[in-house]
N, C-alpha and C positions, 0 to 999 in steps of 0.2 A: 718662315720669313722673319726679318728682324723685328725688334720691338717697334711698335708704333711711336712716331716722334713725340706725341703728346705724353704717352706713357713713359717714354725715356726721360723727358724733362721732369715729369712728376716724381719719378723714382729718384732722380738726382736731387731735387729739392728736399724730398723726404729724408734722404740720407744725410743731407747737410743739417737738417733740423733735429735728427735723432740724437738724444743724449744718453739714454739708457738702453741696455740690451734687454730683449724680451723677458728673460728669466729674472731680471733685476726688478721688474715692475710688480707692485702689489695690485690687487684686484681693482682698487679704486683708481689707480693710475691707468690700468688697462681699459677701464670703462671710459674714463675721461679722454684717453687717446682716440678710442673709437668714435666717441661723440663728436670730437673735433674733426676727425677725418670725414665723418658722414655729413658735415656741413657743405662738403663738395658735391653733394648730389645735385641732380639737374634742377635748376630754378623754375618757378612759375608754371608748374604742371596744373593747369585748371581742371577742376572736377566739379560735379554737381553738388556733392556733399561728402563730409567726412564726420562721422558721428562716433563718439566714445560711448561705449556700453560696458556693463559688467554681466557676464553670463553666470547663471547659477548651475554649477556642475557638481558631480560627486567628488571631484578633486578640490571643491571649494570655489569661491568667487573668482571669476577669470576675466580680467579686463580684456577688451578687444577694441579695435577701431575699424569701423565699417565704412568703405569708400564706395561711392556711386559715381559712375562716369557720366559725363555730359552726354545727352541723348544724341544718336546719330540722326542725320537729316532724313534718312529713309527708313528709320526704325519703326516698328509697330508700336502702338500706344500702350502695350501691356507693361505694367509696373515691374513684372518679373524679369530677371536677368540670370544668366549662368553665374555661379559663385566660385570663387577661388579662395581657399583658406591658406593664409600666407604665414610662414614662420621665418623671422628674420635671423640673420647671421650674427656672429659675435663670439664664436667659440664656446657657447653655453654659459659664459661668464659675463658677457657684455651685450649691449644693444637693447633697444626698446622699440615700441611702435613709433615713437617720435623720431629716433635716430634714423630709422629706415622708412620715414614717411615718404620720401621722394620715390623710392622703389615701389611702394604700394601704389602710390598715385599713378606711376608709369604702367604698372600691370593693369590697373583698372581702366586706364585711358586706352592703352594700346590693345588690350584684350576685350574691350567692351563688356566688362563683367563687374559684378560687385566682389570686392575684395574684403575679406575678414582678416585683418592682421591681429595676431594673437600675442598678448603680453604674457608669455609663459615664464615660469619661475626660473631664476638663474642660480647657478653655483657661484661661490661655495656655500651660500646660505641654504640653498636647496639643491643638493647634488643629485646625480642620476639615481633613480629614474624620474625625478619630480617633473622635469621638462617634458618628457615623453608622456607622463600621465596627463599633463595639461593639454598636450597635442591631441591625444586620443579623445579627452573630454570635449575639446573644441569641436572636433570633427563630428562627434556623436550628437552634440547640441545643434549644430548647424543643420545636420541631416534631419533631426526631428522637428526643428522649427523653421525649415527652409522658407516656406511661403511667408511667414510672419517677418522674415528678414528681407523679403523681396528677391528671394532666390528660387529658380526652377529646381524642384526636388531631385530630378534625375540628371541634372547638369552641374554637379558639385565636383570641383577639382581641388587638389592639394598642391601647394608650392612651397618650396624653401630654397633659400640661397646659403651657401657655406655650411655652417653648423646647422642652420635651419633646414638645409637639404638632408642632413643626417636624420633630423626629427621626421621630416616628411617621408623619407624612405622607410624608416623604422615603423612609422605609423601605418603606412600602406601594408608592410609585411605582417604587422599584428592583426590588421583587419582582414587580410587574406586568410590567416590561420583560423580566425573565428568564423569567417563567412558571414558576419553580421551586417556587413555594409559594403556596397560596391561603389567605388568612386568612378567618375567619368574620365579623370585625367590625373596624372602625376607629372608635375614640372619641377625639374631640379636644375638649379643654376649654380655652377661651380661648386657642387656638393662635396662635402668631406664624407667619405664612405668607408674608409678603413684606417682605423687608428692603431692596428695591430702589427702592421709591417710596412716596409718602405718599398715603394715603386720606383721605377726608373726616373720619373718626373720629380719625385720627392728628393731623390738624391742629386739630380742634376740642377735643380732649382731650390736647393735647401736654404739659401740666403740671397738677399738682394732683390727679391721680387715681391715686396709688400708683406707677404705672410711667410715668415721664416719657420723652419722646423722647430726652432726654439719656442716660437709663439704657440705652435700646436701643442708642444710638450707642456708649456705653462698652463694652457687652458685645460688639457686633459688632467693634469695633476689636481686641479681644483674641481673638476666635474665628476670624476670617477672615484668612488670610495676606495680606500685601501683594500686589497684582496679581490677586487672586481677584475675580471679578465677583459681587457680591451677588445679581445676578439669576439665578445658577445655580440651577436648580430644586432641587438637593440642599440649598441654603441658603434659597431662597424657593420652596416647592412650588407656590405659586399661579401661578408663571410657567411651569410645565410646559407643553409644547406639547400633550400629551394626558393626560387623567385617566381613560382607559378601563381597564377590567379591574381596578378597585380593589374592595376589600371593601365590603360594606354599611357605611354611614358615618353616625355620629351626631355632630353638632357642637353644642356649647354655648358661647355667647358671653355677655358682659355689656353692659348698656346704656351704662355709663360707662367702657368699656375702650377704649383707643386702638386695639386690634387687632380691634375688633368688626366693621368693615366687610370686612376680609380673610377673616374666618371665614365671613361670609355669602356673600361672592363665591365662596369655594371651594365651599360647599354648592350654590350655584346651578350651578356647572360640573358638579358630581356629579349633580344632577338630570338634566341633559342627557345625561350619561353612563350613567344608569341605576343608580348606586351609592348614591343618597341614601336615608336612612331617615328621620331626624327632625332638625329644627333648632330650637334654643331660644335666644332672647336673654333673659336674666334681667333684669327691670326693676329699676331702682334700684341695680344692682350694679356693682362695679368688678372689675378684674383681681385674680385670686387670692382672690376672696371665699370660694370654696369651701374654701380652705385656712385660713381664719380663723374657724372655727366657735366659738371661745371668745368672740369679740367681735361676730360677725355671725351671729345665730341662724338666719337664712335658709339658710345653708350646709347645715343638716341637711335641709331640704326639698328643696334642689337634689339632694343625694345620694339621697334617696328616689326622685326622678324618674329620675336617671341609673341607679340600680340596677334599676329596673323595666324601663328600656330595655335594659340589659345582659341581664337574664334573658330578655326577650322575643326579643332578637336571637339568643341562644345556645340557645334551646329547640329 
């Protein structure tokens, strides 16, 4: 179907405001641009609490923000809820728990779960694999201290959007290889899953749809040290030899997102491995539409669906 009218208007305004090409931006400008963009998140998402904490992990002090949803009218009085560990997008070089606050609030509210949003280290100051080390450290910490965090110990899920989806997928694969921890859910929203080759959607939507191929190249240049193969499954989880033993998985993509096809391809592999739950490609939408609720009203409907899927998977 065609672009959603709100998406089309947003892209038109974005194109009129753009002054530099993606490869011309330095990292500071890239971060500032994302921070400005994320101010278009859905406003006024009321929750019970958002608490900043610092976890003590083998990777070092790790800041997180923990969100508690408002209690449901028919909820039990237990203080424990399912937990969702969330990794924000931003190409591994941009984004913070604050820029993606509205997404975390939406996940907590719609999914009726505690969300632990992780402030993982960013490149180029901390290139690969620093972010992945932080992701693994966060998951292991939450698993060991679940009840102290108000989380049901056997209902811990992992979630990431965009590059955060890369981290979530790579983390799940790493945990599956070691067998140390089994998660209840993997939720990937418009994930980037293959930096090593170009899919049909990457070629067809290479420019003009918010995330250009040039932006992906810019971020990868800063994230991956020279000499590192981008086909490494820890960077491109779609390239993993095996995807067995992974948590039940929900994947959401967008029709006009360059990463659409790799999200679908990963889900198809998970179907064969027996880990797939549901796949949704949102018609007329672009990458990050779910984080732009102030200008793309459909984002609210998408979170309603995602929330129902979280609740169903964690029940």
